[in-house]
N, C-alpha and C positions, 0 to 999 in steps of 0.2 A: 200322525203323530201328538199319543195320548199325553197326557197334562198329566202331573204328579197332581196326587192326593192329596200330600202337605202344602204345593200349589194351592191350591184352589185354596181351598181351605183357607188359608189366611189374606187368597184375591173374597173370602165370599167375609168375609171379618171385617173386609175397610168399608165404612160410612161414604156415603158422599157428601160434602161439606158444603151449604149453597151458601157462596155471599152475595147479602144484598149488595147494589153498586148504589141501590138509589141514592137520595136524600130526605134527611124525613124536614117534611113541611114544618114549618116556626112560626110562621108571620101567614094562617091561610086570610087573611083581612089586609090585604094589601096590592098597594096601590102603587106609579112605579110616573111618575113624571118627565118629558123633556121637556124643554124650556127654549124660550127665545121669545127672537124680539116681537113681533106680532105674533107668534101661535104657540100653545104650549099643547105640547100630546100627553094624551089620556092613555094607561093598562090597566087595568084590574082583571080581575080570574077569568078563565076562559068561562067556568060556573053562576057567577056575579051578574049577566046581560049577555042580554042578543049581540048585539056590537061591544063589546071586552074593549078597542078602542075607539074613543076618541076627542075630534080637535078643537079645541078650546079658544077662542083671540084673547086678548090679553088686556080688555079694557077693566072693569070693577065687577060692572052688570055679568063680562062670560066668567067671573072668576067666582062669585056666586053662586049661577049656573055652576059651573064645574062646583062647588062644593055637595053640592043640594044631589045632582048624582053619584059621589061618592056616594052620602045615605043613603041612596034608592039602593046601592048596590054593595048595601051593610059594611063598608072602608072605614076602618079604628084606625089605619098606618099609613101614612105615603113616605116616600120617597123622594126624592129630588138632589141633580147638582148641583152643585154650586155654579153657577154660570157667573159672572159678572154682577151687575144689581141685579137679574132680575128673577130672581128668588126671591125677592123680597116684601113684596107683595105681596107674591102668594104663599108666600109662607106663613108671614101675618093673616091672611085670609082663616088660611089652615086652622090654622091656632085659634082664633078669634073662635069656629064653629063647632071647637073643642077637639078638631081630631095631632094624635102624637104624627110630631113631622119631625121628617126625621134627615138632615141637610148629609147628603155624601160628599166628598175632598171626587173628583175627578182624574184621580188616578184608582182608584178600588172602580170603575167602568169602562176602564175606556177601552174594554177589548171585549166588543162584543166580535160575533164569530158569522158570516156572511156575510150580504151588501152592508153596507153604513148606510140609514136612512134616516130620519126621528120611529115610525111605528115602531119597527124595531131597537131603535134607545131603548124607548117608554119600555116598550115588553123586557123585555133587558133585566132594567131594575128592577122590570115586577118584580120580574122571576128569582132577581137577590134580594132581597128584600126577605121576601117567601119564607126561602130558604135557612132565612137570616146571616147569611154569609158580606152582608155592610153595614158600618161603622159609622155613627153621626158623628157630623164634625163639631164643638163648642161651639155653643151658646149662652151666657147666662140670660138672669129668669129679666126680662121687659124694661122694668126700670132706667138697670147697667144698661141696655141697653141705651135708650135713651141718654142718656148722662155721654156714653162714648160715641155719640151721636157727636152732640156739641162738640168732645171734645178731640173728636178730630175735624173737625172744623174748625174748634180755633189752630189748631197743627197750621190749617193748610191754609188762614185767614196772616198768623204768623209769619210764612213761607211767601207769599205772596207779600208780605208788609215789608220782606228783608232783599225782594229785586224791586223795590224801588228806591232801595237803598244802595243798591249799587246802580244802579239809570240815577241819583244824586251825585254820586259820588262818579261815575266820570263822568258826570256834565261838568263838574270843578273841577278835573287835571286837567278838560280838556279846555279851560278857559284860564289852566296855570294856575287856578285859585285849589296852593297847599294847605291845604284847612285841615288834613288829616292829620300830619306832621303837626300841629302845635295844637288837636283839638284829642282826645283817647276816643270818642266814640264822635262823628259826624251827624249820630243822628240825635245826641244829647239831648240836654239843655238847651245845652250855650248852640251846639251845631247847629239846631232847628231853628231857635232866635237869631243867627243872620242870617240863615237859606230865606229864612221869611222876610225875614230886612233886602237882601238882592234879590227877592219873588219884584218886592212893590221898589224899585226901586231905588233904593241903598242904594251908593258909591264908592262913599267917605271909606276908604280905611279906616281912621282912626273913629270913627260913628260907631264901624259894627263891628270893631277892637272892641269898643265899653261894652257893647253885649253879650258880654261871654262870662260867664260867671264868677266871682270872686271866687270861688277856689280851683281854682281850672292853673296849674302850673306855670305853664306859656305865659311869657311878661306880654304887657301890651304891646311894648314893640316890632317883637317877633309875632304876634296876632297880625300889625298895620304889614309888617310885609312879607308877611302870609298870602292876603286878600286884595294888593296891586295884582290884577291878574288881567285879561286881555277879555274885553264882555263884547264877546258874539251875542246875536240875534237868535241862530238858533239853539245853539245851549243855552240860553236862557228860556229857549218855549220848553226844553226835555227837562231841564231842572226845575221849572213852573208846571208839569205835570206833573214829574216823578211823586211833588211834594205834594199832590193836590193831591195824587192818588195814595200816597202815603200817610198821610189825614186821615179821608176814607176806609180805609183799611184799617186804622188805629182806630177809631168809631165804630166797626162793626166787632170789634175784637172786647169792645169794653161790656159791646152788647149782648155780645154772645157770653161773657165770664161773666153776665149778669142771671142769663141762664141760665151758665151753665150750674151755679151759685143757687139757683132758688133748684134747681132737678136735686142737686147731694142734699139740700134742709133736708127733701118730703124722702129721701133712704130713708132704711129704717134704721135706727143704735142697736147697740150689738151689746150694750156697755152701759150705765150711768154715771155717765161721769162723778156725781153731788154721792154715787156710793163710793165709787173705785177710783177716785180722783187720780189724771194725766199725767204721771212723773216726769221732774225736774228737765228741758231738755240739755244738753252739753253744751259748754259752756262756750267752745270754736264753735258750733254750727248760728247759723245766723238763717232764723226757718217764722216763716207769716206764723205767731203762734194763730191765731183764727185757723186759722186754714189745716192747720199740726189739730187741734186741739177736735175738728170737725173728723179732722178724719181717725184719730179715735177712737170717739163714737162710735163713727161705721164700721171698723175693726175688732172691736174691742179688742187691739194691742197699739204701741205709737209705731209703726215702722218706721217714723224717721231716725229711732235710736241709733239703727243696724247702716256703721261706718259706710257712706253713697250715699247710700237711699235716704233724697227730700223728702218736701213732699209731691213734686210733679212724678214722679220715680213713684210714690202710693199711693197717688190720682189715678197714674195707670195702672196702677193689680186694679184701685177699683176699679174705676172705670169696664176694663177688659175682662174679671174671670171675677169680679163680686167676692165678698168677705163667704164666698159660702166652698169649699174648694172639693166635696164631698166628692165627684165625677172622677175626676183624680182619685186610686186608690192608695197609689203610692208617688212619693216624693220625686220618685223612676217615672212616674206616668208627665206628673209633669212638664220636666223636665225635654221629657222626650217628647213632647207640644207640645216646649216651648223654640226643641230643635239647637237645643243646645247642651243637648247626651252624644255617643259621639254612635254611629250611623255602619255598625260593620255587616258590610260584603261579607260571605265566605259560600265560597266553592272546592267540592275536593279536597274539606281540609286545611286549607291554604284562607286566609286573608284576605281579597283585597283590594279591600280601604278600608278602612275607622274613624273617616268625617262627619263631620258635623252631616244632616239633611241639609239642603237649602228649604229654609219658612220662610212663609211672609208673612211674622208678626212683631206689632208693635210693642207688645211685651218681651221679647227676645232683644231687641232693639235696644229702647231705654234704657235695660239688664245691662248690653255693654257699654253704654256709656255712664250708665251706672261705675261701672266698672275699673275705667278707665277710669276715673276723679281720685283713683284708690291708692293710684300709680306713686306719691310721697305720701301716706298716710302713712304714719308715728302707731300702727295699728294691727290684732291681730291679719284680720280679713287686704291689708297697706303690703304686712310682710309677704304672706301667702300669695297673694298678683302678684307680686317681685318675684319669687323665687318663681310661678309658671310660668310667667314671663322669662325668665330670663334662664327655664331647661323644655321648654318647646315651644320661645318663639311670643315673639310681638302679637298676635296674633291670637294661636290658641291659648295664649297667656290671658289674653281679654275675655275671652270663652268659658278658658275654666276658673274663671274670678263671677264670670255673669252666671255656672254653672250652682256654681256656691251659694253664691244670695237668692237666685231663685229656686233653693233649697232653705233656706236662715225661713226667705219668705215664706216659704210652703205652710214651717211647720209653726209658725210665731201664730200665722193665719188660725191656720183646722187648726189645731191644740188651745188657744189661745196664754201662748208662754208668752210670761220677758223677757224676752234676750237680755242677757248678761254677755257686757262687754270683756274684751281682751286687748290684754296688753300686748306689743307686740316685742317683747324683754318674755313674759309666758308665754308665747306661741312659738319660739326656735328655745326656749326649755328646752317644751314637752319633742318636740320637732328634730334633740339632738338625742334626748332619748329614745327612740324610736327610731329615729337611726341607732346608736350603741347596740341599741335588742337584734337589731336586722342583724349585724354584725357577726353581735357572740351565736345567734341561731346559722349561718353562714361560714361562721367559725367552727364551731361546734358535727355538722355538719360532715368535716373534710376532717375531724379526729386533730381539732385545734382549743388551743382556751384563750382568750383576749384579755387577758390584763393591765392591764392601767399600767402608764409606765410612772413612775417619779417623776416633782417636777426636778432640774437640774438642778447642787449646787450653783454661785453664784459667784463665778470669780473673779474675785479682786485683784488686779494687780496693783 
């Protein structure tokens, strides 16, 4: 059967389109490292060394040898997985040798094809990094990382000291010393003085009650009645051990505070407090003025002016991200990194989930605590928190308020803007205007007109 002339002519006109299925090589000078507790496997390009995959130990000399070998292979960029704390010494050594180190989240590189091994993992990391398919985790400048280490360790010391406070309270209750009922804080000035006297052997309730501070609201007779208990040897031993550990942790916290203050003082200032003085603090806020002034010099703005944000929250912001937020293009990128925005999962045009991502981020936890403190605030942020809590629920309302605080922090720090306070009445007024505008729009779309209802006359009987 012969082909028609017209059909043959049309087939000749068709051109074969070639589609390049390959990926473009973005980072030819890339290497990948699979980290371990006792050994590290490193892979470079096949054209960079006769043996493109090598094993190195974890000692400092081995890490220095690793850096020298990468320089011999003309490598400039290195990617590694964030595995525990094994990456910290490798990251610091390579960064000190001038390499551009990329710390990658394990989610991005876990889907290695074939049998899993250390050799395959490092080659897979190197290949992904060569094609530019990896995104690095955020890490602030080294000076802020030092301050961050001090602050994180301080939080661990505070948590350990709190554990010893619980041990002391338990031992007191087992001896039926109801000190908790007459003192608001058993680890305060009066409580520690009484516990120290008990450990030293004092048993007279009158003498123990006399150690309480004059500002304690409970009367001497009430304190004496609470301190008449059953002093047993095993519980006294627990009380003494817990008190000694409490005092040890308290001394370590003081030393850590000194180191942290010294490191914070060495950080560069972004504003001269003489040329641009610090605005006065709010009348209803109790803030350490020295710490507030120091944070103002480091940030260039007063973050403590925002309702719910105190010096500890601002200090966490400084140590966790620093004053330079240029790594985050917009506030949306910043809140996404914090895990405070919805993570929409869509498949087949259907929203499967819109819950926030599960992230381990100290700053997001601190912002949630700051949002909780706005529950009774007579401010615009307080009104927003209560509205979100009523609309979404308790947990979601806290997350929404923390998201708003994160956006405020991003704008203040990145653009150097001063915070403008907004009252609760003004916020409610603007919210009501937005609602009326929305209702008018809905009515107009359905062919109706929204008319304000006149006030009914008052009928006097």
